[in-house]
BAVEXTI-192020 format. One record per residue (C-alpha): residue in one letter; x, y, z. Coordinates in steps of 0.2 Angstrom, whole numbers, padded with zeros to 4 digits, always signed. Layout:
<atoms>
aXYZ
...
</atoms>
This chain:
<atoms>
m-0232+0002+0166
e-0226-0012+0158
e-0213-0022+0165
k-0196-0023+0158
k-0191-0041+0153
t-0173-0043+0157
t-0162-0058+0148
t-0151-0066+0162
p-0133-0075+0155
e-0142-0092+0156
q-0156-0085+0144
i-0144-0080+0132
s-0145-0092+0114
l-0128-0102+0109
a-0129-0092+0093
e-0130-0074+0102
l-0117-0080+0117
e-0105-0085+0100
d-0107-0064+0093
n-0104-0058+0110
v-0087-0069+0113
i-0082-0065+0095
q-0086-0046+0100
a-0075-0048+0115
i-0060-0056+0105
r-0062-0041+0094
e-0057-0028+0108
i-0040-0038+0109
y-0027-0030+0097
d-0009-0038+0091
p+0003-0027+0102
e+0014-0023+0084
i-0001-0023+0072
p-0016-0009+0074
v-0029-0023+0069
n-0039-0034+0082
i-0034-0052+0082
y-0051-0060+0075
d-0050-0049+0058
l-0033-0052+0057
g-0037-0070+0055
l-0028-0077+0073
i-0043-0087+0078
y-0044-0103+0069
e-0060-0110+0077
l-0071-0104+0090
t-0083-0117+0097
v-0097-0113+0111
n-0104-0131+0116
e-0121-0134+0125
d-0113-0133+0143
r-0109-0114+0139
s-0088-0118+0137
v-0081-0108+0123
y-0066-0118+0115
i-0054-0108+0103
k-0041-0113+0094
m-0029-0099+0087
t-0013-0095+0082
l-0001-0080+0082
t+0009-0070+0066
a+0024-0080+0068
p+0032-0094+0080
g+0045-0082+0089
c+0030-0068+0092
p+0032-0061+0110
a+0016-0062+0112
a+0016-0080+0113
g+0020-0076+0131
f+0002-0067+0136
l-0010-0065+0122
p-0018-0085+0124
a-0020-0081+0142
q-0029-0063+0139
v-0040-0072+0125
r-0046-0084+0138
e-0048-0071+0151
r-0059-0059+0141
v-0068-0073+0133
q-0072-0079+0153
e-0079-0062+0156
v-0092-0063+0144
p-0109-0066+0152
g-0114-0083+0150
v-0098-0091+0147
a-0095-0106+0158
s-0078-0107+0154
a-0065-0105+0141
w-0051-0115+0133
v-0039-0108+0121
e-0027-0118+0113
l-0011-0112+0102
t-0008-0120+0085
w+0005-0117+0072
d-0002-0129+0059
p-0009-0120+0047
p+0004-0105+0047
y-0001-0089+0048
h-0002-0079+0033
r-0008-0063+0027
d-0022-0069+0018
m-0030-0076+0034
m-0035-0056+0036
s-0052-0051+0035
d-0056-0038+0020
a-0058-0025+0034
a-0041-0028+0040
k-0032-0031+0024
l-0039-0012+0019
e-0035-0005+0037
l-0016-0010+0034
g-0017-0004+0017
l-0015-0020+0008
m-0031-0019-0002
f-0035-0009-0017
</atoms>
């Protein structure tokens, strides 16, 4: 019988870890828009460092967005749950200001903004 090899979180490549982090972020939705925040274009920067810490720079759809009080914390908590992530840091920025051109084509299609 052949032994099944298992991969520990520490053996996952940084590229795989980044993909897993992106998938985790895609599980988080803007409370007012039925599209995940990654495809919505709210994630401006995502860096997985050699020490497996993750840095995320993100924005919200508007400075007065009610999600400002909880969405960045939700992103940090969800990313920290990804196997292999040592820690996560989320920075909220308003520069550049968000606009709908930041959405993926799939998000635009889902929202009926692309014909």
